[in-house]
C-alpha positions in Angstrom: 57.6 65.5 38.3 57.0 62.1 38.0 58.9 59.7 40.3 60.0 56.5 39.9 58.7 53.5 42.2 61.2 50.5 42.4 59.7 47.4 43.8 61.0 46.3 47.2 64.3 44.8 47.7 64.5 41.6 49.3 67.4 38.8 49.8 65.1 36.1 48.0 65.4 37.8 44.1 69.3 37.0 45.3 68.4 33.2 44.8 68.6 31.6 41.0 65.3 30.6 39.9 64.7 27.8 37.2 63.0 28.7 34.4 60.0 26.3 33.6 59.6 25.9 29.9 55.9 25.3 28.7 55.8 22.3 25.5 53.3 23.6 23.3 51.4 21.3 22.3 50.7 20.0 18.6 49.0 21.5 15.8 45.5 20.1 14.8 45.2 19.2 11.6 42.1 17.5 10.9 42.2 13.5 9.0 40.4 14.8 6.2 42.5 17.4 5.2 44.2 15.2 2.2 40.9 14.5 0.7 39.9 17.8 0.8 43.3 19.0 -0.7 42.7 16.7 -3.6 39.4 17.7 -4.1 40.2 21.3 -4.2 43.2 20.2 -6.7 40.4 18.3 -9.1 38.3 20.9 -9.8 40.7 23.8 -9.8 42.5 24.5 -13.2 45.8 26.2 -13.1 46.1 29.2 -15.3 42.8 30.1 -15.6 42.0 33.5 -14.7 45.3 34.9 -16.3 46.6 32.4 -18.6 49.6 31.1 -19.1 53.3 33.2 -17.4 55.0 32.8 -21.3 53.3 32.0 -24.6 55.2 30.7 -27.8 54.7 32.9 -30.3 52.8 31.7 -33.3 54.2 31.0 -36.3 53.4 32.8 -39.9 53.1 29.8 -41.6 50.4 28.9 -38.9 47.8 31.4 -39.4 44.1 31.0 -38.2 41.9 29.2 -40.7 38.2 29.0 -41.2 36.7 26.0 -39.2 39.9 25.4 -37.8 38.6 25.8 -34.3 35.5 23.4 -34.9 35.2 19.7 -33.2 36.1 17.1 -35.6 34.5 13.3 -35.2 37.3 10.6 -34.9 37.9 8.6 -38.2 35.6 6.0 -39.0 37.0 2.2 -38.8 37.3 0.4 -41.9 35.3 -2.4 -40.2 32.5 0.0 -39.5 32.3 1.6 -43.0 32.2 -2.0 -45.1 29.1 -3.0 -42.5 27.3 0.2 -43.3 27.8 -0.4 -46.9 26.7 -4.1 -46.6 24.1 -3.9 -43.7 21.4 -5.4 -46.3 20.9 -8.8 -47.8 21.9 -9.3 -51.0 18.9 -9.1 -53.3 18.6 -11.9 -56.0 19.1 -10.5 -59.8 16.7 -9.2 -61.8 15.2 -12.0 -63.9 15.9 -11.7 -67.8 13.8 -11.1 -70.7 13.7 -14.6 -71.9 12.5 -16.3 -68.9 9.2 -17.2 -69.0 7.0 -17.8 -65.3 4.9 -21.5 -65.0 1.9 -20.0 -65.5 -1.5 -22.3 -65.8 -0.9 -25.1 -62.9 -4.3 -25.7 -61.3 -4.5 -27.8 -57.9 -7.2 -30.4 -57.4 -8.1 -29.4 -54.1 -12.1 -28.1 -54.3 -11.6 -25.0 -51.5 -15.3 -24.3 -51.6 -16.2 -28.6 -50.5 -14.0 -27.9 -48.0 -15.4 -24.3 -46.6 -18.8 -25.9 -46.7 -18.1 -29.2 -45.0 -16.1 -27.5 -41.7 -17.8 -24.0 -41.7 -16.1 -21.7 -38.9 -18.0 -20.4 -36.4 -16.8 -17.1 -35.3 -16.2 -16.7 -31.3 -18.2 -14.5 -29.5 -16.6 -11.3 -28.8 -18.1 -8.4 -26.6 -17.4 -4.7 -27.1 -16.2 -3.3 -23.1 -15.3 0.7 -24.9 -16.8 3.2 -26.7 -14.2 2.8 -29.3 -14.8 -0.4 -30.7 -12.6 -2.3 -28.5 -13.3 -6.2 -28.0 -12.6 -9.1 -26.3 -13.7 -12.9 -26.2 -16.8 -13.5 -24.1 -15.8 -17.1 -23.3 -13.0 -15.5 -20.8 -14.7 -12.1 -20.1 -16.7 -13.2 -16.7 -19.8 -11.8 -18.4 -20.5 -15.6 -18.7 -22.0 -17.6 -15.6 -20.0 -20.5 -16.3 -21.1 -22.0 -12.6 -24.4 -23.6 -14.2 -21.5 -26.7 -15.6 -20.7 -27.5 -12.5 -21.3 -31.2 -11.1 -23.3 -30.1 -8.1 -25.1 -27.2 -9.4 -28.1 -26.0 -7.4 -27.5 -28.7 -4.7 -27.2 -27.5 -0.3 -23.7 -27.1 -0.2 -22.1 -29.7 2.8 -21.6 -27.1 5.6 -24.8 -25.3 5.3 -26.5 -29.0 6.0 -23.8 -29.6 8.7 -25.0 -25.8 10.2 -28.3 -26.9 9.7 -28.2 -30.4 11.9 -25.9 -28.8 14.5 -29.0 -26.1 14.7 -31.5 -28.9 15.0 -29.8 -30.9 17.4 -29.7 -28.2 20.0 -33.4 -27.2 19.5 -34.2 -30.7 20.3 -31.3 -30.7 23.2 -33.1 -27.7 24.7 -36.6 -28.8 24.0 -36.2 -31.8 26.2 -34.4 -29.5 28.8 -37.4 -27.6 29.1 -39.4 -30.6 29.1 -37.5 -32.5 31.9 -37.7 -29.5 33.7 -41.5 -28.9 33.2 -42.0 -32.4 34.5 -40.2 -32.4 37.7 -41.8 -29.1 38.1 -39.0 -27.1 38.4 -39.9 -24.5 35.7 -43.0 -22.7 34.5 -44.9 -21.3 32.0 -45.3 -17.5 31.9 -49.1 -17.2 29.9 -49.6 -14.0 27.6 -51.4 -11.9 30.3 -48.6 -12.7 32.8 -45.8 -11.4 30.2 -48.1 -8.6 29.1 -48.3 -7.7 33.2 -44.8 -7.7 33.4 -44.0 -6.0 30.1 -46.0 -3.4 31.0 -44.4 -2.9 34.5 -40.8 -2.9 32.9 -41.9 0.0 30.7 -43.5 2.2 33.9 -40.5 1.6 36.1 -38.2 2.8 32.8 -40.2 5.4 32.7 -40.1 6.8 36.4 -36.3 6.4 35.8 -36.0 8.0 32.6 -38.1 11.2 34.1 -35.4 10.7 37.5 -32.5 10.7 34.8 -34.2 13.9 33.4 -34.5 16.1 36.0 -30.5 15.9 37.2 -28.2 18.6 37.0 -26.4 19.4 33.6 -23.0 19.9 36.0 -21.9 16.7 38.1 -19.6 18.6 40.6 -19.8 16.4 43.2 -18.7 12.9 43.7 -22.5 11.7 44.7 -24.0 13.0 41.7 -22.1 11.4 39.9 -22.7 8.0 41.4 -26.2 8.7 41.5 -26.2 9.2 37.7 -24.1 6.1 37.0 -26.4 3.9 38.8 -29.5 5.7 37.0 -27.4 4.5 33.8 -26.9 1.0 35.0 -30.6 0.6 35.8 -32.1 2.0 32.9 -29.7 -0.2 30.3 -30.7 -3.5 32.6 -34.6 -2.6 32.2 -33.9 -2.0 28.4 -32.3 -5.5 28.1 -35.4 -7.1 29.6 -37.6 -5.2 27.5 -36.2 -6.5 24.8 -36.1 -10.4 26.1 -39.9 -10.2 26.4 -40.9 -8.4 23.4 -38.6 -11.1 21.1 -39.8 -14.1 22.5 -43.3 -14.7 23.2 -42.6 -18.2 25.1 -41.1 -17.8 28.6 -40.3 -20.3 31.4 -39.1 -19.4 34.8 -37.4 -21.2 37.9 -40.6 -22.0 40.1 -37.7 -21.3 43.3 
């Protein structure tokens, strides 16, 4: 048999308790609800599926006739009808049979003399497409119009100015070299000395290049990396010096 379990009795259960009422928050309503309702009403038609609930019975006098369901154009106004009938200019009347046109009227102007006195010369044209399209040759860009300029064939001013500046700089450099040579501060290298120095530079470059080629492929230590960079810097400096000695035949060096 099942036993009924009662909660334990207590004096505190006799004390009246205050009922607490929880206030329910207001229901959420979107601010876009009126717009959505209006859009739905604009796209939804009433009684589209099943039709109206009650339909008036058709009159026996208004039976279905042929072409009665076809759309009809609105009637054209009277002003448009008149415009369509009178859209062209009124033509002159047909001449009568008794009207004789004037004939035998001659002018005193001699067209042959006028044409021979001032003959018309055709403008030169060029054909630029295979279909025979022509354009005037004067403004086509094919004629060298620059020969008609006032200063055609003359050296521009900026070139003259540049040549003068180069000549002035060369003169200043020659004067400086001459003064240094007179003071004994600069010495001119002869061709034999220049060739000897050039061969020594090339020999040093060959030695550094041979040493560079003998480096390991993997530079896994800092010392190998620094050694490789030092060789590259020295080879670049030698290449620059060799280029200067090969390019310039006249070389001055300070005596100090």
